[in-house]
C-alpha positions in Angstrom: 23.6 -17.3 7.5 23.4 -13.8 8.8 23.1 -10.4 7.0 23.7 -6.8 8.0 21.1 -4.2 7.4 21.7 -0.6 7.9 18.3 1.0 8.3 18.6 4.6 9.4 20.8 7.5 9.9 20.2 11.0 11.1 22.0 14.0 9.8 22.9 17.5 10.9 21.9 19.1 7.7 20.5 16.1 5.7 19.4 12.6 6.5 18.6 9.4 4.7 17.2 6.0 5.7 16.5 2.7 4.1 13.1 1.5 5.5 11.6 -1.9 4.6 7.9 -1.7 5.1 5.8 -4.4 6.7 2.5 -4.8 4.7 0.8 -6.4 7.7 1.4 -3.4 10.0 0.0 -0.3 8.4 0.1 2.2 11.2 3.6 3.6 11.0 6.8 3.2 9.2 8.3 0.2 11.0 11.6 -1.5 10.2 11.6 -5.0 8.8 13.7 -7.6 7.0 12.7 -9.1 3.6 12.5 -12.9 3.5 11.4 -14.1 0.1 8.1 -12.3 -0.7 7.3 -11.5 2.9 8.6 -8.9 5.4 9.4 -9.8 9.0 9.2 -7.0 11.5 12.2 -5.9 13.6 11.4 -5.8 17.3 12.3 -7.1 20.7 8.9 -8.2 21.9 9.3 -10.8 24.7 13.0 -10.4 24.8 15.6 -8.5 27.0 17.8 -6.2 25.1 21.3 -6.9 26.5 23.7 -4.2 25.2 27.3 -3.3 25.6 28.9 0.1 25.2 32.2 0.6 23.4 34.9 1.7 25.8 35.9 4.8 23.7 35.5 8.4 24.8 34.7 11.3 22.6 35.8 14.8 23.0 34.0 16.1 26.1 32.1 12.9 26.7 33.4 9.7 28.4 32.2 6.2 27.6 30.7 6.1 31.1 28.7 9.2 30.5 27.6 7.8 27.2 26.3 4.7 29.0 24.3 6.9 31.4 22.8 8.7 28.4 21.9 5.4 26.7 20.1 4.2 29.9 18.2 7.5 30.0 17.1 7.1 26.4 15.9 3.5 27.0 14.0 4.7 30.1 12.3 7.4 28.0 11.1 4.9 25.5 9.8 2.7 28.3 7.8 5.6 29.9 4.5 5.4 28.1 1.8 3.5 29.9 1.5 -0.2 28.8 4.8 -0.2 26.9 6.7 -3.3 28.0 10.5 -3.1 27.4 13.3 -4.9 29.1 17.0 -3.8 28.8 20.2 -4.7 30.6 23.6 -3.1 30.4 26.1 -6.0 29.9 29.3 -3.9 30.4 31.9 -2.0 28.4 33.6 -3.7 25.4 36.3 -3.1 22.8 34.0 -4.3 20.2 33.0 -1.7 17.5 29.4 -0.7 17.2 29.1 -1.6 13.5 30.4 -5.1 13.0 28.8 -8.5 12.5 29.5 -10.0 15.9 26.1 -11.0 17.2 26.2 -8.4 20.0 24.2 -5.3 20.6 26.9 -2.6 20.8 26.5 1.1 21.1 29.3 3.6 21.1 31.2 6.4 19.6 33.0 5.9 16.2 34.9 8.2 14.0 33.2 8.4 10.6 34.5 11.5 8.7 33.3 10.0 5.5 29.7 10.6 6.8 29.9 14.3 7.2 26.1 14.7 7.5 25.5 11.7 9.7 25.3 12.2 13.5 24.4 8.6 14.2 23.3 5.4 12.6 21.6 2.1 13.6 22.3 -1.2 11.9 20.8 -4.7 12.4 21.9 -8.3 12.0 19.0 -10.5 10.9 18.8 -14.2 9.8 18.8 -14.5 6.0 16.5 -17.5 6.2 13.9 -16.3 8.7 14.4 -12.5 9.0 14.7 -12.9 12.8 16.5 -10.1 14.6 20.0 -11.2 15.9 21.5 -8.0 17.1 21.6 -4.2 16.6 24.4 -1.6 16.8 24.4 2.1 17.1 27.2 4.5 16.6 27.5 8.3 17.2 29.9 10.0 14.9 32.8 11.7 16.6 33.3 13.9 13.5 30.9 16.1 15.4 31.2 17.5 18.9 29.1 16.0 21.7 27.7 17.0 25.1 25.7 15.5 28.0 25.3 18.8 29.7 21.9 18.9 31.5 20.8 22.1 29.7 22.7 21.4 26.4 25.8 23.1 25.3 26.2 25.5 22.5 28.1 24.2 19.4 27.8 20.6 20.6 25.1 18.0 19.8 23.2 16.4 22.7 24.1 12.8 23.2 20.7 12.0 24.9 18.7 13.5 22.1 20.4 11.8 19.2 20.7 8.5 21.1 16.9 8.7 21.8 16.2 8.9 18.1 18.6 6.1 17.3 17.2 3.8 20.0 13.8 4.4 18.5 15.2 2.7 15.4 16.8 -0.1 17.4 13.3 -0.7 18.9 11.8 -1.0 15.4 10.6 2.4 14.5 11.1 4.1 11.1 11.0 7.8 10.5 8.1 10.1 11.2 7.2 13.0 8.8 5.8 15.4 11.5 8.3 18.2 11.0 9.1 21.2 8.9 12.5 22.1 7.5 14.2 24.9 5.5 17.1 25.0 3.1 20.3 25.6 5.0 23.9 25.4 3.8 23.3 23.0 1.0 21.1 20.8 3.2 18.0 21.3 5.4 17.6 22.5 9.0 14.6 21.9 11.3 12.3 24.8 12.0 9.9 22.7 14.1 8.8 19.0 14.6 6.4 16.9 16.5 8.3 13.7 16.7 11.7 12.6 17.9 11.7 10.1 15.0 11.7 12.9 12.4 14.7 12.2 10.3 16.6 15.5 10.7 18.0 16.6 14.1 17.8 20.0 15.7 21.0 21.9 15.7 23.8 22.0 18.3 22.8 22.9 21.8 19.2 21.7 21.6 17.8 19.1 24.0 14.3 19.0 22.5 14.6 15.4 21.4 15.2 14.0 24.9 11.5 13.7 25.3 9.3 11.6 23.0 6.1 13.1 21.7 2.6 11.8 20.9 3.6 10.3 17.5 6.6 8.5 19.0 4.5 7.3 21.9 1.8 5.9 19.6 4.5 4.1 17.5 6.3 2.5 20.4 2.9 1.6 22.0 1.7 0.0 18.8 4.7 -2.4 18.9 5.2 -3.0 22.7 1.8 -2.1 24.2 0.3 -5.6 24.2 -3.3 -6.4 25.0 -3.6 -3.7 27.7 -3.0 -1.0 25.1 -5.4 -2.7 22.7 -8.1 -2.3 25.3 -7.3 1.3 26.2 -6.6 2.8 22.8 -8.2 3.0 19.5 -7.5 3.4 15.8 -8.4 5.1 12.5 -8.3 3.3 9.2 -9.3 3.7 5.6 -8.0 4.6 2.2 -6.6 7.6 0.3 -7.8 7.7 -3.2 -7.3 9.9 -6.3 -10.1 9.6 -8.9 -11.0 6.3 -7.4 -7.4 4.9 -7.5 -5.4 4.2 -4.3 -2.6 6.6 -3.5 0.6 5.0 -2.2 2.8 7.0 0.3 0.4 9.6 1.3 1.2 11.1 4.8 -1.9 10.8 7.0 -2.1 12.8 10.2 -4.6 12.4 13.0 -5.1 15.6 15.1 -6.8 15.3 18.5 -9.2 18.3 18.5 -9.1 18.5 22.4 -5.3 18.1 23.0 -3.8 19.2 19.7 -1.7 16.0 19.7 -0.7 14.7 16.3 -0.1 11.1 15.3 0.8 10.2 11.8 1.1 7.2 9.4 1.3 6.5 5.7 -0.8 4.8 3.0 1.3 1.7 2.4 -0.5 -0.3 -0.3 -1.3 0.4 -3.9 -5.0 0.5 -2.9 -4.2 3.5 -0.6 -4.9 1.6 2.6 -3.7 3.1 5.9 -4.3 2.6 9.6 -3.2 4.8 12.6 -3.3 2.8 15.9 -2.6 3.4 19.5 -4.7 6.6 19.5 -6.2 8.0 22.7 -10.0 7.9 22.6 -11.4 11.2 21.4 -12.4 13.1 18.2 -9.8 13.8 15.5 -9.3 15.7 12.3 -7.7 13.6 9.6 -5.4 15.0 6.9 -3.7 13.5 3.9 -0.8 15.3 2.3 2.0 14.5 -0.2 5.7 14.1 0.9 6.6 16.8 -1.6 8.8 18.8 0.7 10.7 15.9 2.1 13.5 13.6 1.0 11.5 10.6 0.0 14.5 8.2 0.7 14.3 9.3 4.3 11.1 7.3 4.5 10.8 4.8 1.7 13.0 2.6 -0.5 14.2 4.3 -3.6 11.9 2.3 -5.9 8.7 2.8 -3.9 5.9 4.1 -6.0 5.2 7.2 -3.8 2.5 9.6 -5.3 3.3 13.3 -4.8 0.7 14.6 -7.3 -2.2 15.5 -5.1 -3.3 18.4 -2.8 -3.4 18.5 1.0 -6.9 17.2 1.9 -8.8 16.9 5.2 -11.4 14.2 5.6 -14.9 15.8 5.3 -16.0 14.9 8.9 -14.5 14.7 12.3 -13.6 11.2 13.3 -14.5 9.5 16.6 -12.0 7.0 18.0 -13.4 4.7 20.7 -11.3 2.9 23.3 -10.6 -0.6 22.3 -11.9 -0.2 18.8 -11.7 1.5 15.4 -13.3 4.6 13.9 -14.5 2.4 11.0 -13.1 2.8 7.5 -13.0 6.3 6.0 -12.0 7.4 2.5 -10.0 10.6 1.9 -10.6 11.7 -1.6 -7.7 13.9 -2.7 -7.5 15.9 -5.9 -4.6 16.2 -8.3 -2.4 19.4 -8.1 
């Protein structure tokens, strides 16, 4: 028996996502499938991703150009040192990129019913084991698209949005490293530090063609293997409020030398968190509530996310060694 799971969408003015959390992997929001009382992570470790591209053009972008953009996005996610990904283009197809066919299909699709959705990634998994069977991505031709090298005003960049969606296909959930402002009944991005932030830059931008430190840490944490374990380190601990664990706190580690930011979440009722695949160095660590974000862009609707606390920095700088952990720290937050 197979089942279809739609895990993430990215919107022009608003975005939502259903993210199933793996309690065994605390570093980032990773996608997974529930099997009984456990969660099985979605990834392609040790497997080649054979994908097909729907032979449908969009206004201004051919299917062949889309395929070139997809290859560029896969290459970008393969760029970080130690990341081991294998992909293969299996040809063009008439299959739709959102059906239960057991194939990995990426392509354009007209979805005027999703008027804030630029693209979406869905998965087929085994209902009995949770094992990943296939994944599909569509870009919504309700919007205008471009593959121009420098971007094109009034059109969204195929490579940028496909890079975000391929991040989901590879198993990553959303990052909260970004700032937005209210705009036209939704929200627009004023700045972000991760391709996996759930809201896209506006038309003409090509900013999200390049993954950032947070994205690199996330993809390395899944596909880096033993080499990454030896070269990189981690920070772990708890977020507590009056001695009680805080679920859903957004934790950010800031490298004081490079300014790079890598984030995670406290994903247990005890407030436990871990941020892995960090470059060795000294970090500031901050906990903050997701009180200026759409919670359903990161967690299931019924997740017990605590928003009633103040932004808090850990009292000391934290040293991260290569191949090891900083040791457990406790960030004691205060109620608002």
